C-alpha positions as CSV (number, residue, x, y, z in Angstrom):
1,X,138.4,3.8,5.3
2,X,136.0,4.8,2.5
3,X,135.1,1.2,1.8
4,X,133.8,0.6,5.3
5,X,130.2,1.0,6.4
6,X,129.3,4.4,7.7
7,X,130.5,4.8,11.3
8,X,127.5,6.9,12.4
9,X,123.9,6.0,12.6
10,X,121.7,8.0,10.2
11,X,119.5,10.5,12.0
12,X,115.9,9.6,12.6
13,X,113.8,10.5,9.5
14,X,110.2,11.5,9.3
15,X,107.5,9.2,7.9
16,X,106.1,10.1,4.5
17,X,103.1,11.7,6.2
18,X,105.4,14.0,8.2
19,X,107.6,14.7,5.2
20,X,104.6,15.8,3.1
21,X,103.3,18.0,5.8
22,X,106.6,19.7,6.4
23,X,107.5,20.4,2.7
24,X,104.2,20.8,0.9
25,X,104.4,24.6,1.5
26,X,107.5,24.8,-0.6
27,X,105.5,24.3,-3.8
28,X,102.5,26.3,-2.6
29,X,100.1,23.5,-3.0
30,X,99.1,20.1,-1.4
31,X,101.7,17.7,-2.6
32,X,99.1,14.9,-2.9
33,X,96.7,16.9,-5.2
34,X,98.6,16.9,-8.5
35,X,97.4,13.9,-10.5
36,X,98.4,12.0,-12.5
37,X,102.0,12.1,-11.4
38,X,102.9,11.2,-7.8
39,X,105.0,13.8,-6.0
40,X,107.3,11.0,-4.8
41,X,107.5,7.3,-5.1
42,X,107.6,5.5,-1.8
43,X,107.4,1.9,-0.4
44,X,104.0,0.9,0.9
45,X,103.6,0.5,4.6
46,X,106.3,1.3,7.2
47,X,109.7,2.5,5.9
48,X,112.2,-0.4,6.1
49,X,115.6,0.0,7.6
50,X,117.1,-0.5,4.1
51,X,115.0,2.3,2.7
52,X,115.9,4.7,5.5
53,X,119.6,3.9,5.3
54,X,120.1,3.7,1.5
55,X,117.4,6.0,0.1
56,X,115.5,8.0,2.7
57,X,113.6,11.1,1.7
58,X,114.7,13.8,-0.7
59,X,116.5,16.7,1.0
60,X,117.8,14.4,3.8
61,X,121.0,12.4,4.5
62,X,122.3,10.5,2.5
63,X,120.6,12.5,-0.3
64,X,120.3,9.6,-2.6
65,X,117.0,10.9,-3.8
66,X,118.1,14.5,-4.2
67,X,119.4,17.4,-2.2
68,X,116.2,19.4,-2.2
69,X,113.0,18.0,-0.6
70,X,110.8,19.0,-3.6
71,X,113.5,19.2,-6.3
72,X,112.1,20.6,-9.5
73,X,108.6,21.2,-8.2
74,X,110.1,24.1,-6.3
75,X,112.2,25.4,-9.2
76,X,113.6,23.9,-12.3
77,X,117.3,23.3,-12.7
78,X,119.4,26.2,-14.0
79,X,119.7,26.1,-17.8
80,X,123.3,27.1,-18.2
81,X,124.4,26.9,-21.9
82,X,128.2,26.9,-22.3
83,X,129.2,29.7,-24.7
84,X,132.3,31.6,-25.8
85,X,134.0,32.3,-29.1
86,X,136.0,35.0,-30.8
87,X,136.2,38.3,-29.1
88,X,134.2,39.5,-26.2
89,X,131.6,41.4,-28.3
90,X,130.6,38.3,-30.2
91,X,130.2,36.2,-27.0
92,X,128.3,39.1,-25.3
93,X,125.8,39.0,-28.2
94,X,125.4,35.2,-27.9
95,X,124.9,35.6,-24.1
96,X,122.1,38.2,-24.7
97,X,120.5,36.0,-27.3
98,X,120.4,33.0,-25.0
99,X,119.1,35.0,-22.1
100,X,116.4,36.4,-24.3
101,X,115.4,32.9,-25.3
102,X,115.0,31.8,-21.7
103,X,118.5,30.7,-20.5
104,X,118.7,31.1,-16.7
105,X,122.5,31.1,-16.1
106,X,125.7,32.1,-18.1
107,X,128.6,29.7,-18.6
108,X,131.8,31.1,-20.1
109,X,134.1,29.1,-22.4
110,X,137.6,30.7,-22.6
111,X,140.1,30.2,-25.4
112,X,143.3,28.2,-25.0
113,X,145.6,31.2,-24.5
114,X,143.4,32.5,-21.7
115,X,143.3,29.0,-20.1
116,X,147.1,28.6,-20.1
117,X,148.1,32.2,-19.2
118,X,149.0,33.9,-22.5
119,X,147.8,37.2,-23.9
120,X,146.5,37.3,-27.5
121,X,149.7,38.8,-28.9
122,X,152.0,36.2,-27.4
123,X,153.7,34.0,-30.0
124,X,152.3,30.8,-28.4
125,X,148.7,32.2,-28.9
126,X,149.0,32.5,-32.7
127,X,146.1,30.6,-34.4
128,X,144.3,29.9,-31.1
129,X,142.8,33.2,-30.1
130,X,139.0,32.9,-29.9
131,X,139.0,29.5,-31.4
132,X,137.5,27.2,-28.6
133,X,136.3,30.0,-26.4
134,X,136.4,33.7,-25.8
135,X,139.7,35.7,-25.4
136,X,139.8,37.6,-22.1
137,X,143.1,39.2,-21.0
138,X,142.2,42.4,-19.1
139,X,139.6,44.1,-16.9
140,X,138.4,46.1,-19.9
141,X,137.8,42.9,-21.9
142,X,135.9,41.4,-19.0
143,X,133.7,44.5,-18.8
144,X,132.9,44.3,-22.5
145,X,132.1,40.6,-22.1
146,X,129.3,41.4,-19.7
147,X,128.2,44.8,-21.1
148,X,124.5,45.3,-20.7
149,X,124.1,42.2,-18.5
150,X,123.1,42.8,-14.9
151,X,125.4,40.5,-12.9
152,X,123.0,40.9,-9.9
153,X,120.3,39.1,-11.8
154,X,122.3,36.2,-13.3
155,X,124.9,33.7,-12.0
156,X,128.0,33.2,-14.1
157,X,130.0,29.9,-14.3
158,X,133.6,30.3,-15.6
159,X,135.3,27.2,-17.0
160,X,138.9,28.2,-16.0
161,X,141.5,26.4,-13.9
162,X,145.2,27.2,-14.1
163,X,144.4,31.0,-14.4
164,X,141.3,30.8,-12.1
165,X,142.6,33.4,-9.6
166,X,143.1,35.9,-12.4
167,X,139.7,35.4,-14.0
168,X,138.0,35.6,-10.6
169,X,139.8,38.8,-10.0
170,X,138.5,40.2,-13.3
171,X,135.0,39.2,-12.3
172,X,135.3,41.0,-9.0
173,X,136.5,44.2,-10.6
174,X,133.8,44.0,-13.3
175,X,131.1,43.5,-10.7
176,X,132.4,46.4,-8.6
177,X,132.5,48.7,-11.6
178,X,128.8,48.0,-12.0
179,X,128.1,48.8,-8.4
180,X,127.8,45.1,-7.3
181,X,130.1,44.3,-4.4
182,X,132.0,41.0,-4.5
183,X,129.8,39.7,-1.6
184,X,126.7,39.9,-3.9
185,X,128.2,38.2,-6.9
186,X,126.8,34.7,-7.6
187,X,128.5,32.0,-9.7
188,X,131.1,29.4,-10.0
189,X,134.8,29.2,-11.0
190,X,135.8,25.7,-12.0
191,X,139.3,26.0,-10.3
192,X,139.8,22.2,-10.5
193,X,143.4,21.8,-11.5
194,X,143.8,18.1,-10.6
195,X,141.6,16.9,-13.4
196,X,143.7,19.0,-15.8
197,X,146.7,16.8,-14.9
198,X,144.5,13.6,-15.1
199,X,142.7,14.2,-18.3
200,X,142.5,17.6,-20.0
201,X,146.0,19.2,-20.0
202,X,145.5,22.9,-19.6
203,X,147.8,23.3,-16.6
204,X,150.7,25.7,-16.2
205,X,152.4,25.1,-12.9
206,X,153.5,21.9,-11.1
207,X,150.8,20.1,-9.1
208,X,151.7,21.3,-5.6
209,X,151.9,25.0,-6.7
210,X,148.6,24.6,-8.7
211,X,146.9,23.1,-5.6
212,X,148.1,26.1,-3.6
213,X,146.5,28.6,-6.0
214,X,143.3,26.6,-6.0
215,X,143.1,26.7,-2.2
216,X,143.9,30.5,-2.3
217,X,140.7,30.9,-4.4
218,X,138.7,28.7,-2.0
219,X,139.9,30.7,1.0
220,X,139.3,34.1,-0.6
221,X,135.8,33.3,-1.8
222,X,134.8,31.7,1.5
223,X,135.8,34.9,3.4
224,X,134.7,37.5,0.8
225,X,132.2,36.0,-1.7
226,X,129.7,33.9,0.2
227,X,127.4,33.5,-2.8
228,X,130.2,32.2,-5.1
229,X,131.1,28.5,-5.6
230,X,134.8,28.4,-5.0
231,X,135.5,25.2,-7.1
232,X,133.6,22.9,-9.4
233,X,135.3,19.5,-9.0
234,X,135.0,18.0,-12.4
235,X,134.5,14.4,-13.4
236,X,133.2,15.5,-16.8
237,X,136.6,15.7,-18.6
238,X,137.7,12.4,-17.2
239,X,134.6,10.7,-18.4
240,X,135.0,12.4,-21.8
241,X,138.6,11.0,-21.9
242,X,137.3,7.5,-21.4
243,X,136.6,6.9,-17.7
244,X,133.8,4.5,-16.7
245,X,130.9,5.8,-14.6
246,X,132.4,4.3,-11.4
247,X,135.8,5.9,-12.2
248,X,134.2,9.2,-12.9
249,X,132.5,9.1,-9.4
250,X,135.6,7.9,-7.6
251,X,138.2,10.1,-9.2
252,X,136.0,13.2,-8.8
253,X,135.3,12.5,-5.1
254,X,139.0,11.8,-4.5
255,X,139.8,15.2,-6.0
256,X,137.1,16.7,-3.8
257,X,138.7,15.1,-0.7
258,X,142.1,16.5,-1.7
259,X,140.8,20.0,-2.0
260,X,138.9,19.8,1.2
261,X,141.9,18.5,3.1
262,X,144.2,21.2,1.6
263,X,141.7,23.9,2.7
264,X,141.4,22.4,6.2
265,X,145.2,22.4,6.5
266,X,145.0,26.1,5.7
267,X,143.0,26.4,9.0
268,X,139.5,26.6,7.4
269,X,136.7,24.8,9.2
270,X,135.2,22.3,6.7
271,X,131.6,23.5,7.4
272,X,132.7,27.0,6.3
273,X,133.8,26.1,2.8
274,X,132.2,22.7,1.9
275,X,128.7,24.2,1.2
276,X,130.2,26.2,-1.7
277,X,132.2,23.2,-3.1
278,X,130.3,22.0,-6.2
279,X,130.7,19.2,-8.7
280,X,130.5,18.7,-12.5
281,X,129.6,15.5,-14.2
282,X,129.0,14.2,-17.7
283,X,125.7,12.8,-18.8
284,X,126.4,9.9,-21.2
285,X,124.2,8.0,-23.6
286,X,123.6,5.0,-21.3
287,X,120.7,6.6,-19.5
288,X,120.0,4.0,-16.8
289,X,123.7,3.8,-15.8
290,X,124.0,7.6,-15.8
291,X,120.9,8.1,-13.5
292,X,122.3,5.5,-11.1
293,X,125.7,7.2,-11.3
294,X,124.3,10.6,-10.1
295,X,122.5,9.0,-7.2
296,X,125.5,6.9,-6.2
297,X,127.8,10.0,-6.3
298,X,125.4,12.0,-4.1
299,X,125.1,9.2,-1.5
300,X,128.9,8.4,-1.5
301,X,129.8,12.1,-1.1
302,X,127.4,12.5,1.8
303,X,129.2,9.7,3.7
304,X,132.6,11.0,2.8
305,X,131.8,14.5,3.9
306,X,130.4,13.3,7.2
307,X,132.7,10.4,8.1
308,X,136.0,11.2,6.4
309,X,136.0,15.0,6.3
310,X,134.1,15.5,9.6
311,X,131.4,17.8,8.2
312,X,128.4,18.3,10.5
313,X,126.2,20.7,8.5
314,X,123.7,19.0,6.1
315,X,124.6,21.6,3.5
316,X,128.2,20.4,3.7
317,X,127.1,16.9,3.1
318,X,125.0,17.7,0.0
319,X,126.6,17.1,-3.4
320,X,125.5,20.0,-5.7
321,X,126.4,19.4,-9.3
322,X,126.2,20.7,-12.8
323,X,125.8,18.3,-15.7
324,X,126.8,18.6,-19.4
325,X,125.7,16.2,-22.1
326,X,128.6,14.1,-23.6
327,X,130.6,15.8,-26.3
328,X,132.3,12.5,-26.9
329,X,129.0,11.0,-28.0
330,X,128.5,13.5,-30.8
331,X,129.3,12.4,-34.4
332,X,130.2,14.3,-37.6
333,X,128.4,11.5,-39.5
334,X,124.6,12.1,-39.6
335,X,125.0,14.9,-37.1
336,X,121.2,15.4,-36.9
337,X,121.2,12.2,-34.7
338,X,123.1,14.2,-32.1
339,X,119.8,16.0,-31.2
340,X,118.5,12.6,-30.1
341,X,121.6,11.7,-28.2
342,X,121.7,15.0,-26.4
343,X,118.0,14.7,-25.5
344,X,118.5,11.2,-23.9
345,X,121.6,12.5,-22.0
346,X,119.8,15.6,-20.8
347,X,117.0,13.4,-19.5
348,X,119.5,11.3,-17.6
349,X,120.8,14.5,-15.9
350,X,117.3,15.5,-14.9
351,X,116.2,12.1,-13.7
352,X,119.5,12.0,-11.7
353,X,118.7,15.3,-10.0
354,X,121.2,17.8,-11.4
355,X,121.2,21.4,-10.2
356,X,122.1,22.9,-13.6
357,X,122.4,21.6,-17.1
358,X,124.1,22.3,-20.4
359,X,122.9,20.6,-23.5
360,X,125.4,20.3,-26.4
361,X,124.5,21.6,-29.8
362,X,124.1,19.0,-32.6
363,X,126.8,20.5,-34.8
364,X,129.6,20.6,-32.2
365,X,131.4,17.6,-33.9
366,X,131.8,19.9,-36.9
367,X,132.8,23.2,-35.2
368,X,131.6,25.8,-32.7
369,X,127.8,25.8,-32.4
370,X,125.9,28.2,-34.5
371,X,123.3,30.5,-33.0
372,X,120.5,28.3,-34.4
373,X,121.9,25.0,-33.0
374,X,122.6,26.6,-29.6
375,X,118.9,27.8,-29.5
376,X,117.7,24.2,-30.3
377,X,119.9,22.8,-27.5
378,X,118.3,25.3,-25.1
379,X,114.9,24.4,-26.3
380,X,115.6,20.7,-25.6
381,X,115.9,21.6,-21.9
382,X,112.8,23.7,-22.0
383,X,110.7,20.9,-23.5
384,X,112.0,18.6,-20.8
385,X,111.1,21.1,-18.1
386,X,107.8,22.3,-19.3
387,X,106.3,19.5,-21.4
388,X,107.7,16.1,-20.4
389,X,106.3,16.0,-16.8
390,X,109.6,14.6,-15.4
391,X,109.9,17.6,-13.2
392,X,106.6,16.9,-11.4
393,X,107.8,13.9,-9.5
394,X,110.8,13.9,-7.1
395,X,113.3,11.2,-8.0
396,X,110.9,9.4,-10.3
397,X,113.2,6.4,-10.8
398,X,113.8,5.8,-7.0
399,X,112.9,2.3,-6.0
400,X,113.2,0.8,-9.5
401,X,115.0,-2.5,-9.0
402,X,117.5,-2.0,-11.9
403,X,118.3,1.6,-10.9
404,X,118.9,0.7,-7.2
405,X,121.0,-2.3,-8.1
406,X,123.1,-0.2,-10.5
407,X,123.4,2.6,-7.9
408,X,124.7,0.2,-5.3
409,X,127.2,-1.3,-7.8
410,X,128.6,2.0,-8.9
411,X,128.9,3.2,-5.3
412,X,130.7,0.0,-4.3
413,X,133.1,0.2,-7.3
414,X,133.8,3.8,-6.5
415,X,134.5,2.9,-2.8
416,X,137.1,0.4,-3.9
417,X,138.9,3.0,-6.1
418,X,138.8,5.5,-3.2
419,X,140.5,3.0,-0.9
420,X,143.2,2.4,-3.5
421,X,143.7,6.1,-4.0
422,X,143.9,6.6,-0.2
423,X,146.5,3.9,-0.1
424,X,148.7,5.9,-2.5
425,X,148.4,9.0,-0.3
426,X,145.5,10.7,-1.9
427,X,144.5,12.2,-5.2
428,X,147.6,14.4,-5.7
429,X,149.9,11.5,-5.2
430,X,147.7,9.3,-7.5
431,X,147.8,11.9,-10.2
432,X,151.5,12.4,-9.9
433,X,152.2,8.7,-10.3
434,X,149.8,8.5,-13.3
435,X,147.2,6.3,-11.7
436,X,144.2,8.2,-12.9
437,X,145.7,8.6,-16.3
438,X,146.5,4.9,-16.8
439,X,143.0,3.8,-15.7
440,X,141.3,6.3,-18.0
441,X,143.6,5.4,-20.9
442,X,142.9,1.7,-20.4
443,X,139.1,2.3,-20.6
444,X,139.4,4.6,-23.6
445,X,141.4,1.9,-25.4
446,X,138.8,-0.7,-24.5
447,X,136.0,1.4,-25.9
448,X,137.9,2.3,-29.1
449,X,138.6,-1.4,-29.7
450,X,134.9,-2.3,-29.1
451,X,133.8,0.3,-31.7
452,X,136.5,-0.9,-34.1
453,X,135.4,-4.5,-33.7
454,X,131.7,-3.5,-33.7
455,X,130.9,-5.2,-30.5
456,X,129.7,-1.7,-29.4
457,X,127.6,0.2,-31.9
458,X,127.6,3.9,-32.8
459,X,124.6,4.6,-35.1
460,X,125.7,6.4,-38.3
461,X,129.3,5.4,-37.8
462,X,129.6,1.6,-37.1
463,X,126.0,0.8,-38.0
464,X,123.2,2.2,-40.1
465,X,125.7,4.3,-42.1
466,X,124.5,6.7,-44.7
467,X,126.4,7.3,-47.9
468,X,124.2,10.3,-48.9
469,X,124.7,13.8,-47.7
470,X,121.8,13.7,-45.3
471,X,119.9,16.8,-44.3
472,X,120.7,20.1,-42.6
473,X,118.4,21.0,-39.7
474,X,118.9,24.6,-40.5
475,X,119.3,24.9,-44.3
476,X,120.3,28.1,-45.9
477,X,117.5,30.1,-47.6
478,X,118.8,29.3,-51.1
479,X,118.5,25.6,-51.0
480,X,118.5,22.5,-48.9
481,X,120.9,19.7,-48.4
482,X,124.0,21.8,-47.4
483,X,125.3,20.3,-44.2
484,X,126.2,22.8,-41.4
485,X,129.9,23.2,-40.9
486,X,129.6,24.9,-37.5
487,X,130.5,28.5,-36.6
488,X,133.6,29.8,-38.4
489,X,136.0,32.2,-36.5
490,X,137.6,34.6,-39.0
491,X,141.3,35.5,-38.7
492,X,140.2,39.1,-38.4
493,X,138.9,38.4,-34.9
494,X,142.4,37.3,-33.7
495,X,144.0,40.3,-35.3
496,X,141.5,42.5,-33.5
497,X,142.3,40.9,-30.1
498,X,146.1,41.3,-30.8
499,X,145.7,45.0,-31.6
500,X,143.6,45.5,-28.4
501,X,146.2,43.8,-26.2
502,X,149.0,46.0,-27.6
503,X,146.9,49.2,-27.3
504,X,145.8,48.3,-23.8
505,X,149.4,48.3,-22.5
506,X,150.0,51.8,-23.7
507,X,147.7,53.5,-21.3
508,X,149.1,52.2,-18.0
509,X,151.4,53.6,-15.3
510,X,154.2,51.1,-16.1
511,X,156.4,51.8,-13.1
512,X,153.6,51.5,-10.6
513,X,152.4,48.3,-12.2
514,X,155.9,46.8,-12.3
515,X,156.2,47.5,-8.6
516,X,152.9,45.8,-7.8
517,X,153.8,42.8,-10.0
518,X,157.1,42.4,-8.2
519,X,155.3,42.6,-4.8
520,X,152.8,40.0,-6.1
521,X,155.8,37.7,-6.9
522,X,157.4,38.2,-3.5
523,X,154.1,37.6,-1.6
524,X,153.4,34.5,-3.7
525,X,156.8,33.2,-2.9
526,X,156.3,34.0,0.8
527,X,153.0,31.9,0.8
528,X,150.5,34.7,1.1
529,X,147.1,34.4,-0.5
530,X,147.5,35.7,-4.1
531,X,144.0,37.1,-4.6
532,X,144.3,40.5,-3.0
533,X,147.5,41.5,-4.9
534,X,146.3,39.9,-8.1
535,X,143.2,42.0,-8.0
536,X,145.3,45.1,-7.2
537,X,147.5,44.4,-10.2
538,X,144.5,43.9,-12.5
539,X,143.1,47.2,-11.3
540,X,146.3,48.9,-12.3
541,X,146.1,47.4,-15.8
542,X,148.0,44.1,-15.5
543,X,147.1,41.5,-18.1
544,X,146.4,37.9,-17.6
545,X,149.7,37.0,-19.3
546,X,151.8,39.3,-17.1
547,X,150.4,37.9,-13.9
548,X,150.8,34.3,-15.2
549,X,154.4,35.1,-16.1
550,X,155.1,36.3,-12.5
551,X,153.9,33.0,-11.2
552,X,155.9,31.1,-13.8
553,X,159.0,32.8,-12.3
554,X,158.0,31.6,-8.8
555,X,156.7,28.1,-9.5
556,X,158.2,27.1,-12.9
557,X,156.1,25.2,-15.4
558,X,155.0,21.6,-15.3
559,X,156.5,19.3,-17.8
560,X,154.8,15.9,-17.8
561,X,156.6,12.6,-18.1
562,X,155.2,9.2,-19.0
563,X,157.3,7.4,-16.3
564,X,154.1,6.2,-14.5
565,X,154.3,3.5,-11.9
């Protein structure tokens, strides 16, 4: 059981002297000659059994102190700002601006119609096209999205779940059109449908069918896209919905176990696909708890991967994760304070050892981020990386009494949750019966009540309120004092996307495409992996909505109930 002590004895670890000798070459300099910051904090004298079992050295099981021996001394985390709005041309321009300003990875936000399988001209898409992300419905649109961007030089993360197989297919075709084979594409597709049922809501098909599509993506990428992360198991949205730090860790790892077991049942060896299974966490405002959370999650996953899932490769036991600062912490009141909140949260992610980071823009409580606010958010990361000095020491908080106590507490609480979930039959059963949903809702209510009663403070909202207009960080040239209202999406952008979708369908071989779509439906029903035929259909001009509709015919649509027990 997950709450028991690890069954296996941790492997023998090197002393600090041996560790330094082995890994000093990774930074190109003697690790002991970089004053005033130590490369790594370490107990004096001989390493204790407690140290070796619970902490150990960075880059070694159980990875409490980080998955890379020298962490950010070797290279900084990937600065991956989440962007997407309007049509593909507008988002393409934002991508290019951010890359020019020093962003090191792209992260695509898709609009709601794209997320739930509707083309821009569908009646259910009206009013939502391009509003909370970019509209992408065809291979032509995906090519426009990345026009002028060399996909061989940048990794792309796509926040897409229910329609993940389709967007991945569009990415494959876009890369191949640029001369980049699928095996050379690097990036991540979120592909985590369980958290959609638990917290976010952009699902289409019932849980079992949705899991099947997620595993199809894992199987396809494992065989054909070795540089691509097949899934990003996401606690972020559950934390944003109200989950505690321990719940975020437990529910995320429970989902990871479910995906791993489903892939193993497909006949895939765990050490083949686990190295490309990644995670996604929130960085909240309580900095010490968040740092402890990241360390606890890494250690707990290492034991789960080894003792529960049977992984033998160290790469399979490493928890690689992306972090995003907490959107739920941002306020419309005195929004300039959000710069401070985001900086604290970003620091938590860095101190916790994240592999990539997105920093929210200060004006996101008011609307989509403007170009200026997105640039400031990116600069926040760059100041942390290049000025603060926190990247010079590996796990700089390791060994701090408060941090280690909180790390142990979060791990223990998460283990108890994992045992309870296992008793229900795993994450899928727990989600179906509403366990995750109820636990998250209870904590969200508790927090809302605490804010209402002012036993928990939110500066600018429950305390230190300001009746004046405040100031705008980026005033217009003709005067100060006008508060930013975020980025506006004009109605004309939706109309443009609708016209494009209708025109796109006119230039296809309709009979050939219909035959391929019918074959896709038959093969889906038969249980074959959907990816090859989905890619073929997209190549022939199928739209995202058309493929989603074929799967709606096969699987039906999920209709949630509140009969949770």
